[in-house]
C-alpha positions, -999 to 999 in steps of 0.1 A, spaced: -533 -375 -79 -507 -394 -57 -512 -423 -42 -520 -428 -7 -529 -404 18 -522 -365 17 -518 -342 43 -541 -314 33 -563 -306 -3 -570 -274 -10 -604 -268 -26 -601 -237 -52 -570 -219 -66 -572 -182 -63 -552 -160 -39 -561 -174 -9 -562 -215 -19 -526 -208 -32 -512 -188 -7 -527 -216 20 -507 -242 0 -476 -223 -3 -473 -223 36 -482 -260 38 -457 -267 9 -427 -245 29 -440 -266 60 -429 -297 43 -470 -308 40 -480 -332 11 -505 -307 -5 -529 -311 -34 -546 -283 -46 -576 -282 -69 -581 -257 -94 -616 -252 -112 -596 -226 -134 -625 -198 -130 -613 -170 -112 -639 -149 -102 -618 -118 -115 -608 -131 -149 -624 -110 -168 -607 -79 -155 -578 -67 -171 -555 -61 -143 -555 -66 -102 -552 -32 -81 -548 -26 -46 -517 -50 -41 -490 -38 -30 -461 -51 -51 -483 -68 -76 -506 -41 -79 -517 -40 -123 -507 -75 -129 -531 -90 -150 -551 -121 -123 -542 -149 -149 -506 -141 -145 -502 -139 -107 -524 -174 -106 -497 -186 -128 -467 -174 -106 -487 -184 -77 -489 -219 -90 -457 -224 -98 -444 -210 -66 -465 -236 -46 -449 -266 -66 -414 -254 -61 -417 -262 -28 -433 -300 -37 -472 -290 -41 -495 -307 -66 -521 -283 -83 -544 -298 -104 -573 -288 -129 -604 -303 -121 -639 -299 -107 -647 -314 -72 -678 -331 -74 -682 -347 -39 -662 -339 -4 -670 -360 27 -657 -376 57 -643 -408 54 -632 -438 80 -604 -424 102 -569 -441 103 -560 -470 127 -549 -439 154 -581 -420 152 -567 -393 129 -597 -377 107 -596 -384 71 -618 -371 40 -627 -381 7 -622 -357 -25 -638 -366 -59 -634 -351 -86 -657 -349 -120 -630 -370 -146 -631 -395 -117 -601 -390 -103 -601 -389 -57 -574 -387 -31 -581 -388 5 -568 -359 26 -560 -357 63 -574 -322 65 -594 -298 40 -591 -262 34 -620 -249 12 -611 -219 -11 -637 -215 -34 -642 -181 -37 -678 -167 -49 -697 -159 -77 -712 -123 -88 -747 -125 -93 -756 -95 -114 -791 -81 -117 -814 -88 -147 -805 -58 -167 -800 -69 -205 -764 -58 -216 -753 -59 -178 -735 -91 -177 -713 -80 -217 -697 -57 -200 -688 -72 -163 -654 -62 -156 -651 -35 -178 -676 -8 -183 -694 -25 -153 -675 -29 -124 -682 -30 -80 -653 -17 -62 -642 11 -57 -607 -1 -47 -602 -29 -72 -612 -3 -104 -618 29 -89 -586 48 -105 -590 37 -142 -622 55 -144 -612 82 -122 -631 114 -139 -657 93 -161 -692 97 -162 -704 73 -137 -736 57 -127 -745 39 -103 -772 11 -108 -789 3 -77 -794 -34 -61 -803 -26 -26 -792 -5 7 -754 -11 2 -755 10 -36 -760 40 -11 -724 29 1 -714 24 -31 -722 56 -48 -707 74 -17 -675 56 -25 -672 69 -62 -683 103 -55 -650 105 -48 -637 95 -79 -660 120 -101 -679 148 -103 -706 132 -124 -721 108 -108 -759 96 -113 -777 71 -91 -806 53 -106 -826 42 -76 -840 10 -100 -871 2 -79 -852 6 -46 -862 27 -20 -840 57 -12 -845 76 25 -845 114 25 -812 113 45 -793 100 15 -810 120 -12 -799 150 10 -766 136 15 -766 129 -29 -775 165 -36 -749 179 -12 -723 161 -30 -741 168 -67 -751 134 -70 -779 136 -97 -810 106 -90 -829 89 -115 -863 74 -108 -871 61 -136 -865 22 -140 -832 10 -161 -846 -10 -189 -812 -18 -206 -777 -13 -210 -767 1 -243 -728 -3 -259 -709 19 -283 -694 9 -317 -662 4 -301 -678 -25 -275 -675 -4 -250 -708 12 -224 -723 40 -237 -752 46 -215 -782 28 -201 -817 33 -215 -845 40 -191 -881 23 -192 -897 52 -206 -870 53 -238 -846 81 -224 -809 70 -230 -788 84 -199 -752 86 -212 -724 67 -193 -690 55 -196 -691 36 -163 -718 16 -144 -711 4 -108 -733 -26 -97 -732 -41 -64 -737 -78 -70 -751 -104 -44 -722 -125 -36 -728 -163 -33 -699 -182 -21 -691 -214 -42 -706 -244 -29 -705 -270 -55 -695 -303 -47 -693 -291 -8 -726 -305 6 -705 -337 18 -692 -317 44 -721 -297 60 -704 -267 66 -724 -243 81 -735 -213 59 -744 -172 64 -770 -147 51 -756 -115 50 -776 -89 59 -792 -63 36 -788 -90 6 -756 -88 1 -749 -129 -3 -742 -159 16 -710 -172 26 -694 -201 48 -695 -194 81 -656 -195 100 -636 -187 129 -600 -173 137 -582 -186 111 -605 -199 90 -617 -229 113 -653 -239 109 -675 -258 129 -670 -288 112 -634 -310 125 -607 -307 102 -620 -283 77 -615 -244 72 -622 -215 46 -605 -188 35 -607 -160 15 -641 -150 -5 -658 -178 1 -662 -168 39 -653 -131 37 -671 -119 3 -657 -80 2 -620 -96 9 -596 -82 -23 -566 -103 -33 -542 -96 -7 -566 -100 25 -579 -134 10 -544 -141 4 -530 -134 38 -567 -154 50 -552 -181 32 -518 -181 47 -530 -173 80 -556 -208 78 -523 -231 62 -504 -219 96 -530 -230 117 -538 -261 97 -500 -271 96 -497 -265 134 -524 -286 145 -512 -315 123 -480 -309 143 -497 -319 171 -515 -347 159 -482 -359 145 -465 -358 179 -495 -371 197 -493 -405 174 -457 -407 177 -461 -405 216 -487 -432 214 -464 -458 193 -433 -444 211 -454 -459 246 -465 -489 228 -425 -493 221 -430 -491 181 -402 -475 162 -407 -437 154 -423 -429 123 -398 -412 97 
């Protein structure tokens, strides 16, 4: 950790956090990225839907991103944030925040960008979590091409699953919708029937694997096994909030139980002065490209406001007859 006060601490080292840090570092800001090292897409073999980088391994993208931030003088440190909260302002009234890590390291920053991402909460079905990121997927744009023409099942978790099933039907003619205790209205039933989507009302007991470690089907409560190679599941998405309670950032619940996120406004600004949020922590459905773009926008916005604060401080010093700051 650097000594003294840095311009910005970015909490989260994914696409949003690293791109925000890149914009700040290129603007000659002292920026520190705190990365827990647990990216959401780590189980996936490749990242898709982002031009130029389509098909690249997620961890390789992050490795390259860290290198690029460091190239411009930014710091990237591995660690878990245990507390983040406002601190006493500077002598000229500029904001300050104190950030502490689990290993005891601390840093003080003028501004904070929260880019912690989210956590996918899977339904409690035995065997499901073991196949997450491979045989069990959630996003047709992230994984759809790779599972095209496969025998796909949709394990319903709520109203969002109906939309998910319609999207995956674009990718295969062999789609089964497992209601798993959720309601399915007559209009959706009719639309499924028109597109050849089979509906199974019997609850799912467990996900069954094959000898090679892949997914082979789902076992129902009555003992039947429905063969499937892929299972799509709409998870409940929860913004990662660990260690951030001291910032008192407002949260929002999404409709239909889809998840919980940090509330934010234009460019990721929050109701807490000096704190921004970007990426999946506030836009739960954003893919990698959108998260990176949000981080860049937030970084540029933070820099612009820091420029204004620096100019105000310089003007106040000049009025007092003091030498200008370097």
